[in-house]
Structures are given as structure tokens and as C-alpha cells.
VOKE-625479 format. One record per residue: residue number from 0; residue in three letters; z, x, y of N, C-alpha, C in turn. Coordinates in Angstrom, 2 decimals, m for minus. Atoms other than C-alpha are relative to their C-alpha. Example, Ala and Ser with C-alpha at 12.3 -4.5 7.8 and 13.67 -1.06 7.14 Angstrom:
2
+-----+------+---------+---------+---------+---------+---------+---------+---------+---------+---------+
! seq ! type !     n_Z !     n_X !     n_Y !    ca_Z !    ca_X !    ca_Y !     c_Z !     c_X !     c_Y !
+-----+------+---------+---------+---------+---------+---------+---------+---------+---------+---------+
!   0 !  Ala !    0.00 !    0.89 !   m1.19 !    7.80 !   12.30 !   m4.50 !    0.00 !    0.90 !    1.20 !
!   1 !  Ser !   m0.06 !   m0.82 !   m1.19 !    7.14 !   13.67 !   m1.06 !    0.73 !   m0.77 !    1.09 !
+-----+------+---------+---------+---------+---------+---------+---------+---------+---------+---------+
This chain:
188
+-----+------+---------+---------+---------+---------+---------+---------+---------+---------+---------+
! seq ! type !     n_Z !     n_X !     n_Y !    ca_Z !    ca_X !    ca_Y !     c_Z !     c_X !     c_Y !
+-----+------+---------+---------+---------+---------+---------+---------+---------+---------+---------+
!   0 !  Met !    0.00 !    0.84 !   m1.19 !    0.00 !    0.00 !    0.00 !    0.00 !    0.88 !    1.25 !
!   1 !  Leu !   m0.04 !   m0.76 !   m1.24 !    0.90 !    1.32 !    3.42 !    0.38 !    1.46 !   m0.22 !
!   2 !  Thr !   m0.50 !   m1.35 !    0.24 !    2.75 !    4.33 !    2.09 !   m1.08 !    0.91 !   m0.54 !
!   3 !  Glu !    1.06 !   m0.81 !    0.58 !   m0.20 !    5.54 !    0.05 !   m0.95 !    0.48 !    1.08 !
!   4 !  Glu !    0.88 !   m0.37 !   m1.10 !   m2.36 !    5.53 !    3.18 !    0.66 !    1.05 !    0.88 !
!   5 !  Lys !   m0.71 !   m0.97 !   m0.82 !    0.31 !    7.40 !    5.16 !    0.02 !    1.37 !   m0.66 !
!   6 !  Glu !   m0.07 !   m1.26 !    0.74 !    0.65 !   10.04 !    2.44 !   m1.33 !    0.73 !    0.04 !
!   7 !  Lys !    1.33 !   m0.61 !   m0.06 !   m3.13 !   10.65 !    2.60 !   m0.33 !    0.50 !    1.41 !
!   8 !  Gly !    0.23 !   m0.45 !   m1.37 !   m2.80 !   11.30 !    6.32 !   m0.57 !   m1.07 !    0.89 !
!   9 !  Gly !    0.50 !    1.10 !   m0.82 !   m4.05 !    7.92 !    7.51 !    1.11 !   m0.55 !    0.87 !
!  10 !  His !   m0.97 !    0.58 !   m0.92 !   m2.33 !    5.80 !   10.06 !    0.90 !   m1.03 !   m0.66 !
!  11 !  Gly !   m0.86 !    0.94 !    0.68 !   m0.92 !    3.34 !    7.56 !   m0.02 !   m1.38 !    0.60 !
!  12 !  Glu !    0.08 !    1.32 !   m0.60 !   m2.05 !    0.32 !    9.50 !   m0.35 !   m1.04 !   m1.05 !
!  13 !  Cys !    0.27 !    1.08 !    0.93 !   m2.15 !   m2.98 !    7.69 !   m1.39 !   m0.56 !    0.30 !
!  14 !  Ser !    1.35 !    0.52 !   m0.20 !   m5.69 !   m4.24 !    7.15 !    0.02 !   m1.49 !    0.31 !
!  15 !  Asp !   m0.13 !    1.42 !   m0.25 !   m4.45 !   m7.80 !    7.42 !    1.03 !   m0.21 !    1.11 !
!  16 !  Ser !   m0.92 !    0.12 !   m1.13 !   m2.97 !   m8.20 !   10.91 !    0.79 !   m1.29 !   m0.04 !
!  17 !  Ser !   m0.75 !    1.25 !    0.09 !   m2.01 !  m11.79 !   10.18 !    1.19 !    0.15 !   m0.95 !
!  18 !  Arg !   m1.11 !   m0.26 !    0.92 !    0.14 !  m10.54 !    7.29 !    1.13 !    0.73 !    0.71 !
!  19 !  Met !   m1.01 !   m0.72 !   m0.77 !    1.91 !   m8.11 !    9.61 !    0.69 !   m0.95 !    0.98 !
!  20 !  Ala !   m0.58 !    0.95 !   m0.96 !    2.40 !  m10.83 !   12.22 !    0.96 !   m0.95 !   m0.70 !
!  21 !  Glu !   m0.89 !    0.89 !    0.77 !    3.88 !  m13.15 !    9.57 !    1.28 !    0.72 !   m0.41 !
!  22 !  Thr !   m1.17 !   m0.78 !    0.39 !    6.20 !  m10.39 !    8.42 !    0.98 !    0.09 !    1.15 !
!  23 !  Trp !   m0.91 !   m0.13 !   m1.15 !    7.59 !   m9.79 !   11.90 !    0.57 !   m1.36 !    0.39 !
!  24 !  Lys !   m0.52 !    1.34 !   m0.31 !    7.87 !  m13.53 !   12.55 !    1.09 !   m0.41 !   m0.96 !
!  25 !  Ser !   m1.00 !    0.38 !    0.99 !    9.78 !  m14.01 !    9.31 !    1.33 !    0.70 !    0.26 !
!  26 !  Ile !   m1.24 !   m0.73 !   m0.32 !   12.28 !  m11.37 !   10.41 !    0.65 !   m0.57 !    1.25 !
!  27 !  Trp !   m0.58 !    0.44 !   m1.27 !   12.73 !  m12.57 !   13.99 !    0.46 !   m1.46 !   m0.04 !
!  28 !  Lys !   m0.42 !    1.40 !    0.12 !   13.13 !  m16.21 !   12.84 !    1.24 !   m0.17 !   m0.88 !
!  29 !  Leu !   m1.18 !    0.11 !    0.85 !   16.05 !  m15.42 !   10.52 !    1.18 !   m0.56 !    0.79 !
!  30 !  Glu !   m1.20 !    0.58 !   m0.62 !   19.25 !  m17.33 !   11.26 !    1.18 !    0.94 !   m0.20 !
!  31 !  Cys !   m1.09 !   m0.98 !    0.07 !   21.48 !  m14.31 !   11.75 !    0.08 !    0.70 !    1.35 !
!  32 !  Thr !   m0.18 !   m0.68 !   m1.27 !   22.71 !  m12.05 !   14.50 !   m1.20 !    0.90 !    0.31 !
!  33 !  Ser !    1.11 !   m0.86 !   m0.44 !   20.22 !  m10.03 !   16.51 !    0.11 !    1.40 !   m0.59 !
!  34 !  Lys !   m0.13 !   m1.36 !    0.53 !   21.69 !   m6.78 !   15.22 !   m0.51 !    0.10 !   m1.44 !
!  35 !  Ile !    0.50 !   m0.01 !    1.37 !   20.80 !   m7.75 !   11.64 !   m1.52 !   m0.12 !    0.00 !
!  36 !  Lys !    1.46 !    0.09 !   m0.12 !   17.27 !   m8.81 !   12.62 !   m0.57 !    1.35 !    0.41 !
!  37 !  His !    0.47 !   m1.29 !   m0.48 !   16.87 !   m5.54 !   14.49 !    0.10 !    1.05 !   m1.10 !
!  38 !  Phe !   m0.16 !   m0.92 !    1.13 !   18.22 !   m3.59 !   11.50 !   m1.14 !   m0.18 !   m1.00 !
!  39 !  Leu !    1.05 !    0.26 !    1.00 !   15.75 !   m5.29 !    9.12 !   m1.36 !    0.44 !    0.52 !
!  40 !  Trp !    1.25 !   m0.45 !   m0.62 !   12.88 !   m4.65 !   11.52 !   m0.10 !    1.52 !   m0.07 !
!  41 !  Arg !   m0.01 !   m1.47 !    0.06 !   13.88 !   m0.97 !   11.73 !   m0.19 !    0.49 !   m1.43 !
!  42 !  Ala !    0.17 !   m0.39 !    1.41 !   14.13 !   m0.77 !    7.93 !   m1.46 !   m0.15 !   m0.41 !
!  43 !  Cys !    1.40 !    0.24 !    0.35 !   10.65 !   m2.27 !    7.56 !   m0.95 !    0.93 !    0.75 !
!  44 !  Lys !    0.82 !   m0.95 !   m0.77 !    9.25 !    0.06 !   10.26 !    0.26 !    1.43 !   m0.46 !
!  45 !  Asn !   m0.36 !   m1.31 !    0.54 !   10.81 !    2.98 !    8.33 !    0.52 !    0.93 !    1.09 !
!  46 !  Ile !   m0.56 !   m0.82 !   m1.08 !   12.72 !    4.18 !   11.40 !    1.52 !    0.03 !   m0.03 !
!  47 !  Leu !   m1.44 !   m0.21 !    0.15 !   16.27 !    4.05 !   10.09 !    0.23 !    1.51 !   m0.10 !
!  48 !  Pro !   m0.26 !   m1.44 !    0.08 !   17.88 !    7.48 !   10.40 !    0.47 !    0.42 !   m1.41 !
!  49 !  Thr !   m0.31 !   m0.45 !    1.35 !   17.78 !    8.18 !    6.67 !   m0.09 !    1.53 !   m0.02 !
!  50 !  Asn !    0.07 !   m1.46 !    0.10 !   18.19 !   11.77 !    5.53 !   m1.44 !    0.47 !   m0.09 !
!  51 !  Tyr !    1.42 !   m0.36 !    0.11 !   14.47 !   11.83 !    4.66 !   m0.66 !    0.00 !    1.38 !
!  52 !  Cys !    0.60 !    0.08 !   m1.34 !   13.43 !   10.68 !    8.17 !    0.54 !    1.10 !    0.91 !
!  53 !  Leu !   m0.59 !   m1.05 !   m0.83 !   15.86 !   13.12 !    9.80 !   m0.57 !    1.37 !   m0.37 !
!  54 !  Ala !    0.57 !   m1.28 !    0.45 !   14.53 !   16.01 !    7.68 !   m1.46 !    0.11 !    0.44 !
!  55 !  Lys !    1.41 !    0.01 !   m0.41 !   10.94 !   15.01 !    8.45 !   m0.14 !    0.33 !    1.49 !
!  56 !  Arg !    0.02 !   m0.26 !   m1.44 !   11.77 !   15.20 !   12.16 !    0.72 !    1.31 !    0.36 !
!  57 !  Lys !   m0.66 !   m1.30 !   m0.18 !   13.52 !   18.59 !   11.68 !    1.39 !   m0.12 !    0.64 !
!  58 !  Val !   m1.36 !    0.19 !   m0.51 !   16.92 !   17.11 !   12.69 !    0.99 !    0.50 !   m1.04 !
!  59 !  Ser !   m0.84 !   m0.41 !    1.12 !   18.38 !   17.91 !    9.28 !   m0.88 !    0.73 !   m1.02 !
!  60 !  Lys !    0.77 !   m0.70 !    1.04 !   17.37 !   20.12 !    6.39 !    0.08 !   m0.72 !   m1.34 !
!  61 !  Trp !   m0.21 !    0.65 !    1.29 !   18.62 !   17.86 !    3.62 !   m0.54 !   m1.42 !    0.04 !
!  62 !  Glu !    0.59 !    1.33 !    0.03 !   16.64 !   14.75 !    2.67 !    0.56 !   m0.85 !   m1.13 !
!  63 !  Gly !   m0.55 !    0.71 !    1.15 !   18.78 !   13.66 !   m0.29 !    0.97 !   m1.11 !    0.36 !
!  64 !  Cys !   m0.93 !    1.13 !   m0.13 !   20.79 !   10.47 !   m0.72 !    1.43 !    0.52 !   m0.16 !
!  65 !  Ala !   m1.40 !   m0.42 !    0.06 !   24.51 !   10.94 !   m0.08 !    0.65 !   m0.42 !   m1.32 !
!  66 !  Trp !   m0.59 !    0.51 !    1.24 !   25.29 !    8.90 !   m3.22 !   m0.54 !    0.68 !   m1.24 !
!  67 !  Cys !    0.59 !   m0.46 !    1.28 !   22.83 !   10.23 !   m5.80 !   m0.84 !    1.26 !    0.12 !
!  68 !  Gly !    0.77 !   m1.22 !   m0.17 !   20.88 !   13.15 !   m4.32 !   m1.51 !   m0.17 !    0.02 !
!  69 !  Glu !    1.45 !    0.23 !   m0.06 !   17.40 !   11.58 !   m4.65 !   m0.45 !   m0.08 !    1.45 !
!  70 !  Lys !    0.54 !    0.07 !   m1.36 !   15.10 !   11.53 !   m1.60 !    0.44 !   m1.32 !    0.64 !
!  71 !  Glu !   m0.56 !    1.20 !   m0.63 !   16.81 !    9.12 !    0.81 !   m0.97 !   m0.60 !    1.01 !
!  72 !  Thr !    0.88 !    0.78 !   m0.87 !   14.10 !    6.86 !    2.19 !    0.68 !   m1.34 !    0.25 !
!  73 !  Ser !   m0.57 !    1.33 !   m0.23 !   14.80 !    3.40 !    3.57 !   m0.09 !   m0.84 !   m1.27 !
!  74 !  Ser !    0.18 !    0.73 !    1.24 !   13.45 !    1.95 !    0.35 !    1.03 !    0.43 !   m1.05 !
!  75 !  His !   m0.96 !   m0.48 !    0.99 !   15.66 !    4.16 !   m1.78 !    1.41 !   m0.49 !    0.30 !
!  76 !  Val !   m1.39 !    0.31 !   m0.32 !   18.92 !    3.58 !    0.06 !    0.28 !   m1.50 !   m0.03 !
!  77 !  Leu !   m0.21 !    1.45 !   m0.05 !   18.40 !   m0.20 !    0.40 !   m0.42 !   m0.73 !   m1.27 !
!  78 !  Trp !    0.50 !    0.70 !    1.18 !   16.76 !   m0.96 !   m2.96 !    0.19 !    0.78 !   m1.30 !
!  79 !  Asp !    0.05 !   m0.75 !    1.26 !   16.43 !    1.82 !   m5.56 !    1.30 !    0.69 !   m0.40 !
!  80 !  Cys !   m1.22 !   m0.73 !    0.32 !   19.73 !    3.67 !   m5.33 !    0.92 !   m0.87 !   m0.86 !
!  81 !  Arg !   m0.90 !    0.73 !    0.91 !   22.29 !    2.71 !   m7.97 !    0.98 !   m0.90 !    0.77 !
!  82 !  Ile !   m0.94 !    0.78 !   m0.80 !   24.73 !    1.52 !   m5.28 !   m0.68 !   m1.26 !    0.52 !
!  83 !  Ala !    0.75 !    1.15 !   m0.50 !   22.07 !   m0.75 !   m3.76 !   m0.33 !   m0.96 !   m1.14 !
!  84 !  Ala !    0.36 !    0.85 !    1.15 !   20.91 !   m2.03 !   m7.18 !    1.21 !   m0.77 !   m0.50 !
!  85 !  Asp !   m1.23 !    0.69 !    0.42 !   24.51 !   m2.85 !   m8.15 !    0.34 !   m1.14 !    0.97 !
!  86 !  Thr !   m0.31 !    1.01 !   m1.02 !   24.95 !   m4.74 !   m4.88 !   m0.95 !   m1.19 !   m0.12 !
!  87 !  Trp !    0.95 !    1.10 !    0.15 !   21.75 !   m6.77 !   m5.33 !    0.30 !   m0.82 !   m1.27 !
!  88 !  Arg !   m0.35 !    0.69 !    1.24 !   22.77 !   m7.60 !   m8.90 !    1.23 !   m0.89 !    0.22 !
!  89 !  Glu !   m1.24 !    0.74 !   m0.29 !   26.22 !   m8.71 !   m7.69 !   m0.25 !   m1.19 !    0.92 !
!  90 !  Ser !    0.26 !    1.04 !   m1.01 !   24.66 !  m10.87 !   m4.95 !   m0.30 !   m1.37 !   m0.59 !
!  91 !  Gly !    0.38 !    1.27 !    0.59 !   23.41 !  m13.53 !   m7.32 !   m1.30 !   m0.56 !    0.55 !
!  92 !  Leu !    1.31 !    0.43 !   m0.49 !   20.18 !  m13.82 !   m5.33 !   m1.00 !    0.20 !   m1.12 !
!  93 !  Lys !    0.99 !   m0.08 !    1.08 !   17.24 !  m14.42 !   m7.64 !   m1.10 !    0.99 !    0.38 !
!  94 !  Leu !    0.93 !   m1.07 !   m0.36 !   15.56 !  m11.09 !   m7.02 !   m0.60 !    0.60 !   m1.26 !
!  95 !  Pro !    0.59 !   m0.67 !    1.16 !   13.08 !   m9.50 !   m9.40 !    0.59 !    1.41 !   m0.15 !
!  96 !  Val !   m0.51 !   m1.34 !    0.25 !   14.20 !   m6.27 !  m11.02 !   m1.18 !    0.91 !   m0.25 !
!  97 !  Trp !    1.04 !   m1.00 !    0.15 !   11.75 !   m3.42 !  m10.52 !    0.36 !    1.20 !    0.83 !
!  98 !  Lys !   m0.21 !   m1.26 !   m0.70 !   11.83 !    0.15 !   m9.43 !   m1.14 !    0.15 !    0.99 !
!  99 !  Asn !    1.00 !   m0.15 !   m1.05 !   10.02 !    0.67 !   m6.15 !   m0.42 !    1.46 !    0.08 !
! 100 !  Ser !    0.47 !   m1.38 !   m0.05 !    7.86 !    3.77 !   m6.08 !   m0.41 !    0.43 !    1.40 !
! 101 !  His !    0.38 !   m0.32 !   m1.37 !    7.27 !    3.68 !   m2.32 !    1.22 !    0.38 !    0.81 !
! 102 !  Arg !   m1.12 !   m0.38 !   m0.85 !    9.39 !    5.09 !    0.44 !    0.26 !   m1.01 !    1.11 !
! 103 !  Asp !   m0.15 !    0.98 !   m1.07 !    8.89 !    2.19 !    2.86 !    0.65 !   m1.28 !   m0.50 !
! 104 !  Phe !   m0.67 !    1.25 !    0.35 !   11.23 !   m0.77 !    2.73 !   m0.93 !   m1.18 !    0.27 !
! 105 !  Leu !    0.98 !    1.05 !   m0.26 !    8.35 !   m2.84 !    4.13 !   m0.70 !   m0.41 !   m1.28 !
! 106 !  Asp !    0.64 !    0.32 !    1.29 !    6.69 !   m2.61 !    0.69 !    0.92 !   m0.86 !   m0.87 !
! 107 !  Val !   m0.98 !    0.81 !    0.75 !    9.87 !   m3.97 !   m0.92 !    0.04 !   m1.41 !    0.59 !
! 108 !  Tyr !   m0.10 !    1.29 !   m0.68 !   10.11 !   m6.75 !    1.67 !   m1.23 !   m0.86 !   m0.29 !
! 109 !  Trp !    1.23 !    0.74 !    0.28 !    6.45 !   m7.76 !    1.22 !   m0.04 !   m0.50 !   m1.44 !
! 110 !  Arg !    0.05 !    0.39 !    1.41 !    6.68 !   m7.77 !   m2.54 !    1.00 !   m1.12 !   m0.30 !
! 111 !  Leu !   m0.99 !    1.07 !    0.20 !    9.85 !   m9.86 !   m2.47 !   m0.48 !   m1.31 !    0.62 !
! 112 !  Arg !    0.51 !    1.21 !   m0.65 !    8.26 !  m12.33 !   m0.02 !   m1.08 !   m0.66 !   m0.87 !
! 113 !  Glu !    1.07 !    0.53 !    0.85 !    5.34 !  m12.70 !   m2.46 !    0.52 !   m0.47 !   m1.36 !
! 114 !  Asp !   m0.41 !    0.25 !    1.39 !    7.17 !  m12.65 !   m5.82 !    1.25 !   m0.86 !   m0.16 !
! 115 !  Ala !   m1.29 !    0.67 !    0.16 !   10.62 !  m14.10 !   m5.21 !    0.04 !   m1.27 !    0.84 !
! 116 !  Lys !   m0.05 !    1.29 !   m0.70 !   10.91 !  m17.76 !   m4.32 !    1.44 !   m0.49 !    0.04 !
! 117 !  Gly !   m1.33 !    0.60 !   m0.11 !   14.00 !  m19.59 !   m3.13 !    1.09 !    0.97 !    0.40 !
! 118 !  Ile !   m1.01 !   m0.98 !   m0.43 !   15.74 !  m16.54 !   m1.67 !    0.57 !   m0.44 !    1.34 !
! 119 !  Asp !   m0.65 !    0.20 !   m1.29 !   18.25 !  m17.01 !    1.12 !   m0.25 !    1.30 !    0.78 !
! 120 !  Trp !    0.42 !   m1.22 !   m0.69 !   16.58 !  m14.50 !    3.46 !    1.03 !    0.49 !    0.99 !
! 121 !  Thr !   m1.07 !   m0.43 !   m0.90 !   19.47 !  m14.49 !    5.90 !    1.05 !    0.77 !   m0.78 !
! 122 !  Ala !   m0.96 !   m0.73 !    0.85 !   21.84 !  m13.49 !    3.10 !   m0.61 !    1.33 !   m0.44 !
! 123 !  Phe !    0.68 !   m1.23 !    0.40 !   19.28 !  m10.92 !    1.92 !    0.11 !    1.05 !    1.11 !
! 124 !  Ala !   m0.04 !   m0.93 !   m1.13 !   19.08 !   m9.33 !    5.38 !    1.42 !    0.49 !    0.26 !
! 125 !  Thr !   m1.39 !   m0.36 !   m0.26 !   22.86 !   m9.38 !    5.79 !    0.53 !    0.95 !   m1.08 !
! 126 !  Ile !   m0.41 !   m0.91 !    1.08 !   23.41 !   m7.75 !    2.39 !   m0.64 !    1.38 !    0.20 !
! 127 !  Ala !    0.66 !   m1.28 !   m0.25 !   20.83 !   m5.05 !    3.20 !    0.72 !    0.75 !    1.13 !
! 128 !  Trp !   m0.74 !   m0.57 !   m1.12 !   22.66 !   m4.45 !    6.50 !    1.35 !    0.54 !   m0.49 !
! 129 !  Gly !   m1.27 !   m0.45 !    0.57 !   25.93 !   m4.20 !    4.55 !   m0.16 !    1.26 !   m0.83 !
! 130 !  Ile !    0.28 !   m1.21 !    0.80 !   24.40 !   m1.65 !    2.16 !   m0.17 !    1.20 !    0.93 !
! 131 !  Trp !    0.22 !   m1.09 !   m0.96 !   23.27 !    0.44 !    5.13 !    1.32 !    0.44 !    0.63 !
! 132 !  Asn !   m1.29 !   m0.35 !   m0.59 !   26.71 !    0.27 !    6.74 !    0.89 !    0.71 !   m1.01 !
! 133 !  Asn !   m0.78 !   m0.65 !    1.06 !   28.30 !    1.22 !    3.41 !   m0.48 !    1.44 !   m0.18 !
! 134 !  Arg !    0.57 !   m1.35 !    0.09 !   25.96 !    4.21 !    3.21 !    0.54 !    0.87 !    1.13 !
! 135 !  Asn !   m0.52 !   m0.76 !   m1.14 !   27.06 !    5.28 !    6.69 !    1.49 !    0.28 !   m0.15 !
! 136 !  Leu !   m1.43 !   m0.18 !    0.23 !   30.73 !    4.78 !    5.81 !    0.22 !    1.15 !   m0.99 !
! 137 !  Tyr !   m0.12 !   m1.06 !    1.00 !   30.27 !    7.01 !    2.76 !   m0.42 !    1.35 !    0.56 !
! 138 !  Lys !    0.54 !   m1.25 !   m0.54 !   28.20 !    9.63 !    4.57 !    0.95 !    0.62 !    1.02 !
! 139 !  His !   m0.79 !   m0.53 !   m1.11 !   30.54 !    9.97 !    7.57 !    1.50 !    0.03 !   m0.27 !
! 140 !  Glu !   m1.44 !    0.05 !    0.24 !   33.97 !    9.08 !    6.15 !    0.39 !    0.21 !   m1.46 !
! 141 !  Gly !   m0.29 !   m0.21 !    1.41 !   33.66 !    9.57 !    2.39 !    0.57 !   m1.23 !   m0.70 !
! 142 !  Lys !   m0.49 !    1.24 !    0.58 !   34.61 !    5.93 !    1.73 !   m1.17 !   m0.85 !   m0.46 !
! 143 !  Cys !    1.09 !    0.84 !    0.53 !   32.55 !    3.47 !   m0.31 !    0.58 !   m1.33 !   m0.48 !
! 144 !  Lys !   m0.43 !    1.33 !    0.44 !   33.01 !   m0.28 !   m0.74 !   m0.70 !   m0.35 !   m1.31 !
! 145 !  Ser !    0.61 !    0.45 !    1.24 !   32.34 !   m1.88 !   m4.10 !   m1.08 !   m1.04 !    0.29 !
! 146 !  Ala !    1.07 !    1.00 !   m0.14 !   29.31 !   m4.12 !   m4.62 !    0.62 !   m1.38 !    0.23 !
! 147 !  Arg !   m0.64 !    1.31 !   m0.15 !   31.63 !   m7.13 !   m4.96 !    0.51 !   m0.21 !    1.43 !
! 148 !  Val !   m0.52 !    0.10 !   m1.37 !   33.28 !   m6.43 !   m1.59 !   m1.16 !   m0.13 !    0.99 !
! 149 !  Leu !    1.16 !    0.07 !   m0.90 !   29.91 !   m5.84 !    0.13 !   m0.61 !   m1.40 !    0.01 !
! 150 !  Val !    0.62 !    1.32 !    0.12 !   28.48 !   m9.11 !   m1.18 !    0.91 !   m1.07 !    0.60 !
! 151 !  Ser !   m0.95 !    0.96 !   m0.54 !   31.62 !  m11.06 !   m0.33 !    0.00 !    0.03 !    1.53 !
! 152 !  Glu !    0.02 !   m0.13 !   m1.46 !   31.63 !   m9.71 !    3.24 !   m1.31 !   m0.54 !    0.58 !
! 153 !  Ala !    1.30 !    0.46 !   m0.50 !   27.90 !  m10.42 !    3.66 !   m0.10 !   m1.52 !   m0.02 !
! 154 !  Phe !    0.07 !    1.47 !    0.06 !   28.17 !  m14.03 !    2.48 !    0.96 !   m0.64 !    1.00 !
! 155 !  Arg !   m0.96 !    0.53 !   m0.98 !   31.26 !  m14.60 !    4.64 !   m0.59 !    0.12 !    1.41 !
! 156 !  Tyr !    0.61 !   m0.24 !   m1.30 !   29.47 !  m13.11 !    7.67 !   m1.13 !   m1.00 !    0.25 !
! 157 !  Thr !    1.12 !    0.94 !   m0.10 !   26.39 !  m15.27 !    7.00 !    0.52 !   m1.41 !    0.25 !
! 158 !  Glu !   m0.56 !    1.35 !   m0.14 !   28.48 !  m18.42 !    6.63 !    0.64 !   m0.20 !    1.37 !
! 159 !  Glu !   m0.61 !    0.10 !   m1.33 !   30.46 !  m17.73 !    9.81 !   m1.07 !   m0.16 !    1.08 !
! 160 !  Tyr !    1.08 !    0.11 !   m0.98 !   27.24 !  m17.26 !   11.75 !   m0.60 !   m1.40 !   m0.04 !
! 161 !  Arg !    0.61 !    1.33 !    0.13 !   25.76 !  m20.47 !   10.39 !    0.92 !   m1.09 !    0.54 !
! 162 !  Lys !   m0.94 !    1.01 !   m0.51 !   28.88 !  m22.49 !   11.17 !    0.08 !    0.05 !    1.51 !
! 163 !  Gly !   m0.11 !   m0.15 !   m1.44 !   29.10 !  m21.10 !   14.67 !   m1.27 !   m0.32 !    0.76 !
! 164 !  Asn !    1.27 !    0.22 !   m0.67 !   25.44 !  m21.72 !   15.41 !   m0.74 !   m1.24 !   m0.47 !
! 165 !  Ser !    0.64 !    1.24 !    0.45 !   24.78 !  m25.06 !   13.78 !   m0.19 !   m0.92 !    1.20 !
! 166 !  Ile !    0.30 !    0.93 !   m1.09 !   23.35 !  m27.83 !   15.97 !    1.24 !   m0.80 !    0.38 !
! 167 !  Thr !   m1.19 !    0.80 !   m0.32 !   26.51 !  m29.95 !   15.69 !    1.06 !    0.86 !    0.66 !
! 168 !  Ser !   m0.98 !   m0.90 !   m0.60 !   28.67 !  m26.95 !   16.54 !   m0.35 !    0.29 !    1.45 !
! 169 !  Leu !    0.41 !   m0.32 !   m1.35 !   26.63 !  m26.14 !   19.63 !    0.21 !   m1.17 !    0.96 !
! 170 !  Phe !   m0.13 !    1.16 !   m0.86 !   26.74 !  m29.71 !   20.96 !    1.42 !   m0.53 !    0.07 !
! 171 !  Ser !   m1.36 !    0.51 !   m0.01 !   30.37 !  m30.36 !   20.13 !    0.93 !    0.85 !    0.87 !
! 172 !  Arg !   m0.83 !   m0.86 !   m0.85 !   31.63 !  m27.54 !   22.32 !    0.18 !   m0.65 !    1.36 !
! 173 !  Lys !   m0.28 !    0.53 !   m1.33 !   33.31 !  m28.71 !   25.47 !    0.01 !    1.15 !    0.99 !
! 174 !  Pro !   m0.06 !   m1.07 !   m1.00 !   32.95 !  m26.79 !   28.69 !    1.45 !    0.36 !    0.28 !
! 175 !  Pro !   m1.39 !   m0.39 !   m0.28 !   36.04 !  m24.83 !   29.66 !    0.56 !   m0.82 !    1.16 !
! 176 !  Glu !   m0.64 !    0.77 !   m1.07 !   38.49 !  m26.76 !   31.77 !    0.45 !    0.95 !    1.09 !
! 177 !  Leu !   m0.39 !   m0.82 !   m1.14 !   39.09 !  m25.41 !   35.23 !    1.42 !   m0.35 !    0.39 !
! 178 !  Ser !   m1.40 !    0.24 !   m0.36 !   42.68 !  m25.00 !   36.30 !    0.13 !   m0.52 !    1.41 !
! 179 !  Ser !   m0.05 !    0.52 !   m1.37 !   41.86 !  m25.79 !   39.91 !   m1.40 !   m0.34 !    0.47 !
! 180 !  Gln !    1.27 !    0.43 !   m0.58 !   39.10 !  m27.37 !   41.93 !   m0.49 !    1.08 !    0.93 !
! 181 !  Trp !    0.56 !   m0.99 !   m0.90 !   36.75 !  m25.04 !   43.77 !    0.08 !   m0.49 !    1.43 !
! 182 !  Arg !    0.01 !    0.31 !   m1.43 !   37.05 !  m24.93 !   47.52 !   m0.57 !    1.20 !    0.73 !
! 183 !  Pro !    0.60 !   m1.12 !   m0.73 !   35.26 !  m22.85 !   50.12 !    1.08 !    0.95 !    0.49 !
! 184 !  Pro !   m0.97 !   m0.95 !   m0.49 !   36.97 !  m19.69 !   51.33 !    0.46 !   m0.34 !    1.42 !
! 185 !  Asp !   m0.55 !    0.22 !   m1.35 !   39.14 !  m19.82 !   54.43 !   m0.88 !    0.74 !    1.01 !
! 186 !  Ser !    0.84 !   m0.66 !   m1.01 !   37.21 !  m19.04 !   57.56 !    0.83 !    1.07 !    0.70 !
! 187 !  Gly !   m0.81 !   m0.98 !   m0.69 !   38.21 !  m15.98 !   59.34 !   m0.48 !    1.32 !   m0.10 !
+-----+------+---------+---------+---------+---------+---------+---------+---------+---------+---------+
């Protein structure tokens, strides 16, 4: 797909611009916080600061995954790595099980959009965001949450967002009560 073209030295542009437009629309229309949409967009654009991307830009010399040592691409850390795979399995989302041979998470996202039906995409994005945060926690502090904890936190976060942003919730909010009536400032 895109990765193969990039590896050959091409620009990696999608030949189907409507497919790319649909991909970005599907991300920006998710019912989740902007930071999760932005994270998923960055993952699909392959611009997360993975060890592979940092090494490619000469920021770091090591391109390996902090957990397993394999080349840490966005696809690896969010899909292929054992920690990620355990988390997806724990999620209960009906995701196909396959090993991704590409380094771009966009390829994973496209394939899931085509092959997997009935996925809660907001939960998917939130879990991926949780995996990324767990990777950062491990890389910078040496701590790692279990797959069960990651999934539980992601579903709780998703549910809180949905409750706080439902139509009935938005219209049932009352404006704050003012403690005093406004009056013009004293002249002088």
C-alpha cells in the first residue's frame, strides 16, 4: 500500500483521494475529545514520535520498541507489539487477528475499516491512545499498566465523554446563576 511506495522512494500519495478524504472525515467525526482525534490523525500520518521516526530524523540512534526491541513504528507500537495485541484482545472489540507487515498505522486503520464491521471506533481510538500513553509511561518512567487496566480506563473515558456530550446533557444544563445583578460602573 502506501508504505511500499514510500520504501521505493515515491511520495506515498494515495491514488484514491476520495478514500483519503473519507479516512480523515471518519477520524474527525469521532465522538471523542479533540486530543484523541488528533492523536489518531498523527498515528495515521505516521508522525508520532516513535523511536523509528526519531532515529530516521537523527534525533535518536535507537529505533527499537521499549517493550520488545523490534523496530518501533506507529503500526508496531499500536498494533503488532505484544503489549498492544494483549490490549486489543482484552478490549472485546471484534477485531481481526493478523500481523501487520507495514510500518504505517494508516494501513492498519484502512484494513480495519474495510474488514471489521460493527466496531465502536471511538473506543478503538481511545484504546489506541491509551496504548500510546502506556508506551510513554514505560519509556519515561519504567511503569506499565496491564491490558485490563488500559481497556477499563479507555471504556470509562469514552463513556464519560459520551455522557457529558449527549444531546440531553447539553440541553439540560442550566446557565450559572449570578450572585448579583449587573450595574454600570460608578461615574468618576
